[in-house]
C-alpha positions in Angstrom: 27.5 -57.4 -14.6 30.9 -55.6 -15.2 32.9 -54.9 -11.9 33.4 -51.2 -11.4 36.6 -49.7 -11.9 37.0 -48.9 -8.1 37.1 -52.4 -7.2 40.5 -53.2 -8.8 43.7 -51.7 -6.9 45.1 -49.0 -9.1 48.0 -50.4 -10.5 49.9 -49.6 -13.8 48.3 -51.6 -16.5 50.1 -54.9 -17.1 50.1 -54.4 -20.8 52.0 -51.2 -20.5 54.2 -53.0 -17.8 56.5 -54.4 -20.3 58.9 -51.7 -22.3 57.5 -51.1 -25.7 59.5 -52.9 -28.4 61.5 -50.4 -30.7 60.3 -50.7 -34.3 63.7 -51.2 -35.6 64.5 -54.2 -33.1 65.7 -57.3 -34.6 63.5 -60.3 -35.2 64.0 -62.9 -32.2 65.6 -66.2 -32.6 63.4 -69.6 -32.7 64.4 -70.3 -29.2 63.7 -67.2 -28.0 60.6 -66.9 -29.6 59.5 -70.0 -28.5 60.3 -68.9 -24.6 58.3 -65.6 -25.5 55.2 -67.4 -26.3 55.5 -69.4 -23.4 56.0 -66.4 -21.3 52.7 -65.0 -23.0 50.6 -68.1 -22.8 51.4 -67.9 -18.9 50.7 -64.1 -18.4 47.1 -64.6 -20.4 46.6 -67.5 -18.1 47.7 -65.5 -15.0 45.2 -62.5 -16.2 42.2 -65.1 -16.8 42.6 -66.5 -13.4 42.5 -62.8 -12.0 39.6 -61.6 -13.9 37.5 -64.7 -12.7 38.7 -64.3 -8.9 37.7 -60.8 -9.3 34.3 -61.3 -11.0 33.5 -64.0 -8.1 34.4 -61.5 -5.3 31.8 -59.3 -4.5 32.3 -55.5 -5.4 31.8 -53.6 -2.0 30.0 -50.8 -4.3 27.9 -53.3 -6.3 25.4 -53.7 -3.9 24.5 -49.8 -4.0 24.3 -50.1 -7.8 21.9 -52.9 -7.6 19.4 -51.6 -5.3 19.2 -48.5 -7.4 18.9 -50.4 -10.5 16.1 -52.4 -9.1 14.4 -50.1 -7.9 10.9 -49.2 -9.2 10.6 -46.3 -11.4 8.3 -43.7 -9.8 6.3 -41.5 -12.3 6.9 -37.7 -11.7 3.9 -35.8 -10.0 2.0 -33.9 -12.4 2.8 -30.3 -12.5 0.0 -27.8 -11.7 -1.1 -26.2 -14.6 0.5 -23.0 -15.1 -2.1 -19.7 -15.0 -2.1 -17.7 -18.0 0.7 -14.9 -18.5 0.6 -11.6 -20.4 3.0 -9.7 -21.5 1.5 -5.9 -21.6 4.2 -3.9 -22.6 6.3 -6.0 -24.8 9.1 -6.5 -22.6 9.1 -10.4 -22.8 8.7 -11.0 -19.3 4.9 -12.3 -18.8 3.0 -11.7 -15.2 0.2 -13.7 -14.4 -2.6 -11.3 -15.6 -4.9 -11.8 -11.9 -1.7 -9.7 -10.4 -2.8 -6.5 -12.5 -6.2 -7.1 -11.9 -5.8 -7.2 -7.8 -3.8 -4.5 -7.8 -5.7 -1.9 -9.6 -9.6 -2.6 -9.2 -10.6 0.4 -12.0 -7.9 -1.3 -14.4 -10.0 -4.5 -13.8 -13.5 -2.8 -14.2 -12.6 -0.7 -17.4 -11.9 -3.8 -19.2 -14.9 -5.6 -18.1 -17.3 -2.7 -18.8 -15.5 -2.3 -22.2 -13.6 0.8 -21.6 -10.1 1.2 -23.3 -8.7 2.8 -20.6 -9.2 3.1 -16.6 -9.2 6.9 -17.1 -12.8 6.5 -18.3 -13.7 6.4 -14.6 -11.7 9.7 -14.3 -14.2 11.5 -16.6 -17.4 9.9 -15.3 -16.6 10.9 -11.9 -15.9 14.6 -13.2 -19.4 14.3 -14.4 -20.9 13.0 -11.7 -19.4 16.0 -9.5 -19.8 18.9 -12.2 -22.5 17.9 -14.6 -20.4 18.3 -17.6 -22.6 16.6 -19.9 -26.0 18.6 -19.2 -26.9 20.0 -22.5 -23.6 18.6 -24.4 -23.9 18.9 -27.9 -20.5 19.7 -29.3 -17.3 18.5 -27.9 -13.6 18.2 -28.4 -10.9 15.5 -26.9 -7.5 16.7 -27.2 -4.9 13.9 -26.5 -7.2 11.3 -26.6 -5.3 8.3 -27.2 -6.1 5.3 -26.5 -10.0 6.9 -26.4 -11.3 6.3 -23.2 -12.8 9.9 -22.6 -13.7 9.6 -26.5 -15.7 6.4 -26.0 -17.4 8.2 -23.2 -18.5 11.5 -25.3 -19.5 8.7 -28.0 -22.1 6.8 -25.4 -23.3 10.3 -24.2 -23.6 12.5 -27.5 -21.8 11.1 -30.5 -23.3 7.3 -30.8 -26.6 8.5 -31.0 -26.1 11.1 -34.1 -27.4 14.1 -32.4 -23.9 15.8 -31.5 -20.5 16.1 -32.8 -17.2 14.8 -31.7 -13.8 15.5 -32.5 -11.0 13.9 -31.0 -7.1 14.4 -31.6 -4.2 12.8 -30.9 -0.5 11.8 -32.1 -0.9 8.3 -32.1 -3.6 6.4 -34.5 -7.0 5.5 -32.8 -9.7 2.5 -33.4 -12.5 4.7 -34.7 -15.6 5.3 -32.7 -19.1 5.5 -33.7 -20.1 9.4 -34.1 -16.5 10.7 -33.5 -14.5 12.5 -36.0 -10.9 11.3 -35.3 -7.9 13.6 -36.6 -3.8 12.5 -36.3 -1.7 15.2 -35.1 0.2 17.6 -33.0 -2.1 20.3 -31.3 1.0 22.5 -30.8 1.4 22.3 -34.8 -0.6 25.5 -36.7 -2.0 23.1 -39.4 -3.1 20.5 -36.7 -5.1 23.6 -35.0 -6.7 24.7 -38.2 -8.1 21.4 -39.3 -9.4 21.6 -35.5 -10.9 24.7 -35.6 -12.6 24.6 -39.1 -15.1 22.3 -37.7 -16.5 24.5 -35.2 -16.4 27.7 -37.1 -20.3 28.3 -37.6 -21.2 26.4 -34.4 -18.7 26.4 -31.5 -18.3 23.8 -28.8 -19.7 23.5 -25.3 -16.6 21.5 -23.8 -13.2 20.8 -25.1 -11.4 18.3 -22.9 -7.4 17.3 -22.3 -6.4 14.3 -20.7 -2.5 14.7 -22.1 0.6 14.4 -20.3 4.0 14.7 -20.8 6.3 12.0 -19.6 7.3 12.1 -16.1 10.5 12.0 -14.6 9.7 11.7 -11.0 11.2 15.3 -10.4 7.7 17.3 -9.4 9.2 20.4 -10.5 10.4 19.7 -13.6 7.1 17.2 -14.2 4.9 20.3 -13.5 6.6 22.8 -15.8 6.7 20.0 -18.8 2.6 19.6 -17.9 1.8 23.0 -18.3 3.4 23.0 -21.9 0.0 20.6 -23.6 -2.1 22.3 -21.2 -1.4 25.9 -22.3 -1.8 24.7 -25.9 -5.1 23.3 -25.3 -6.4 26.7 -23.7 -5.2 28.3 -26.6 -7.3 26.1 -28.6 -10.0 26.3 -26.5 -10.4 30.4 -27.3 -11.2 29.4 -30.6 -13.4 26.2 -30.2 -15.5 27.2 -26.9 -18.7 28.9 -26.8 -19.4 31.5 -24.3 -20.4 29.9 -21.1 -18.8 26.4 -22.3 -16.3 24.5 -20.0 -12.4 23.5 -20.3 -11.1 20.3 -18.6 -7.5 19.7 -18.2 -4.8 17.5 -16.8 -2.8 19.8 -14.4 -0.2 18.5 -11.7 -0.3 19.9 -8.1 3.0 21.9 -7.4 4.7 24.6 -5.7 3.8 27.0 -8.3 0.7 25.8 -9.9 -0.7 28.9 -8.7 0.5 30.6 -11.8 -1.6 28.0 -14.2 -4.6 28.7 -12.1 -3.9 32.5 -12.8 -4.1 32.1 -16.2 -7.4 30.0 -16.4 -9.0 32.5 -14.5 -8.7 35.1 -17.4 -10.5 33.2 -19.5 -13.2 31.4 -17.0 -14.7 32.7 -14.2 -14.9 29.6 -12.3 -12.1 27.2 -11.8 -11.5 24.5 -9.3 -9.1 21.6 -9.0 -11.0 18.2 -9.1 -9.2 15.1 -8.0 -11.5 11.8 -8.8 -11.6 9.0 -6.6 -10.0 6.7 -9.5 -7.0 8.5 -9.6 -4.0 7.4 -7.0 -3.5 9.4 -4.2 0.0 9.2 -4.5 -0.2 11.1 -7.9 -0.1 14.8 -8.0 -2.4 14.6 -11.0 -5.5 16.3 -10.6 -7.8 18.1 -13.1 -8.4 22.0 -13.8 -12.4 22.1 -14.5 -13.1 25.7 -15.8 -16.7 26.6 -16.2 -18.4 29.5 -17.7 -15.9 30.6 -20.4 -15.7 34.4 -20.9 -12.8 35.8 -22.3 -11.7 39.5 -21.5 -13.3 42.2 -23.2 -11.3 42.5 -27.1 -9.4 39.4 -26.7 -8.4 38.4 -29.8 -7.0 34.6 -29.9 -3.6 33.9 -31.6 -2.3 30.6 -32.8 1.3 31.8 -33.1 1.7 32.8 -29.0 -0.1 29.9 -27.3 0.4 31.6 -23.9 3.5 30.3 -23.2 5.1 33.5 -22.6 2.8 34.1 -19.7 2.5 37.8 -20.1 -1.1 38.3 -20.8 -2.3 36.8 -17.5 0.2 39.3 -15.9 -1.3 42.2 -17.3 -4.9 41.4 -16.2 -4.3 40.2 -12.2 -3.6 41.7 -9.1 -1.1 38.6 -8.9 -1.0 35.0 -9.0 -0.5 34.7 -5.3 -4.3 36.2 -5.0 -5.6 33.6 -6.7 -7.3 30.6 -4.9 -8.9 27.7 -6.3 -10.8 25.3 -4.4 -9.9 21.6 -4.0 -12.8 19.2 -5.0 -12.9 15.8 -4.8 -14.9 13.8 -7.5 -17.2 10.6 -6.7 -19.0 9.3 -4.1 -17.1 8.1 -1.1 -18.6 4.5 -1.6 -16.6 3.9 -4.7 -13.7 1.9 -5.0 -10.2 3.4 -3.7 -7.7 3.1 -6.4 -4.9 3.0 -3.9 -6.1 -0.6 -2.4 -5.9 -4.0 -3.4 -9.3 -5.8 -3.8 -10.1 -9.7 -4.1 -10.5 -10.7 -7.6 -14.3 -11.9 -6.5 -15.8 -8.3 -6.0 -19.4 -9.8 -5.6 -20.0 -12.6 -3.6 -21.0 -15.8 -5.3 -19.1 -14.7 -8.6 -16.4 -16.2 -10.3 -13.5 -14.2 -11.6 -12.9 -14.5 -15.3 -9.9 -12.4 -16.7 -10.9 -10.2 -19.2 -8.2 -9.0 -21.9 -7.8 -5.2 -22.8 -10.5 -3.5 -24.8 -8.5 -1.9 -27.1 -4.5 -2.3 -27.5 -2.6 0.1 -28.7 -2.2 0.0 -32.7 0.9 1.6 -33.1 2.8 2.9 -29.7 5.7 4.7 -29.7 7.6 2.2 -27.5 7.3 -0.7 -30.3 10.4 -0.4 -31.8 12.1 -0.4 -28.6 10.3 -3.2 -27.3 11.3 -5.4 -30.4 15.1 -4.5 -30.0 14.9 -5.6 -26.2 13.6 -8.9 -27.2 16.2 -9.7 -29.5 19.0 -8.6 -27.3 20.0 -5.4 -29.0 18.7 -2.5 -27.0 21.7 -1.4 -24.6 22.4 1.7 -23.0 25.2 3.8 -24.0 27.4 5.3 -20.9 28.9 8.5 -21.9 31.8 10.2 -19.9 29.7 13.3 -19.6 27.0 11.0 -17.7 29.6 9.7 -15.2 30.5 11.3 -12.0 34.3 11.6 -12.5 36.1 12.3 -15.9 38.7 10.3 -17.1 41.4 12.3 -15.6 39.8 11.4 -12.3 40.3 8.0 -12.9 37.7 6.8 -15.5 38.0 3.2 -17.1 39.0 3.6 -20.8 36.5 1.0 -21.5 33.8 3.9 -20.4 35.6 6.9 -22.0 35.4 5.6 -25.2 31.6 4.2 -25.4 31.0 1.2 -27.6 28.3 1.9 -30.5 26.7 -0.6 -32.8 24.8 0.3 -36.0 21.9 -2.1 -36.6 21.6 -3.2 -40.1 17.3 -2.5 -41.6 17.8 -6.4 -42.4 18.4 -6.8 -38.5 15.1 -5.1 -37.4 12.0 -6.3 -38.5 9.8 -3.8 -40.1 12.7 -1.3 -40.2 14.3 0.8 -43.0 16.2 3.0 -40.4 19.8 2.3 -38.9 19.3 2.5 -35.1 22.5 3.2 -33.4 23.1 2.1 -29.6 
């Protein structure tokens, strides 16, 4: 075994101890050459003796090297099989699917029962409290994607062929039996006319709207933003509902929610605020259940003014502060609590088995952003006006002029548009 370098004293190597012979040095004389050869032979013999002595002497660190080299190889312990992971939002960071199932019992039950989303339980619990489906034959589901409420309507009236269900949303949806789908914006005149023509001969019994704007976390802003699709749906309901019909829409409970209640009371004699048990207690989300549709005498619907100016309601009521809307919780108290975590085995003796989502989104609006994020091409632009200090106050020059990158169409899959970030 070759001795380690650490066992040899650190000295200048012998070969380099002698001064180098210049390339232009003259040839030595024969006697000098013989003397040089003899000296070289003696030096080589001395080096051999030194090497043999160093080899025979046991180096201090070799014993440890021998111990490590002679130690038997131990096979690594097998790693436990990793739990399956799922990337629900396309962020590239997958999590164990059981975490979602344990955190939200209604999310798990929706998949196990074949519903497209957990919101199906909200409509079922609303029907349990208010009997929305009693005598129902014709219904409209606005802002329907991904289609869980339309699924319920399909099973109740549409799938048997005895009813008529129309569902509308901006996003494409997988077809449902007995359901007519319209892809469009309910605030657009062309979409509204297309919906109305299906109910010109026979009005609808029920109009639903579970749509909501993207929340910001600022309750006042979210409440105002949520009022816009609600009023647009109410304006459509004035064309679609028959007298005595029912209108159900998502609403955010805030300080100024009384204004919305006052407008709903103009068209329906009974207005209640319902909170399904499947809704999270921490959420300001609720549902306005408006029964017995009865528009004011002489009222003429107008698609060009979707009740966004609030003027019509003020002319008919003494004041919005005089409107008191009862609050009702729908769903039995014995049902699951949406804010509680439950064990994966809900029933004794049953074995948990992960169930994938019933119907993933076909073309979600965040799909392009997820694709860019996976490739590391999605960045946030920092603008000077977004910073608390201006350049004059000491804003770094790197932030004063934001860096922008234009992606070419070839850099993004299935895209013919340049995205600037």
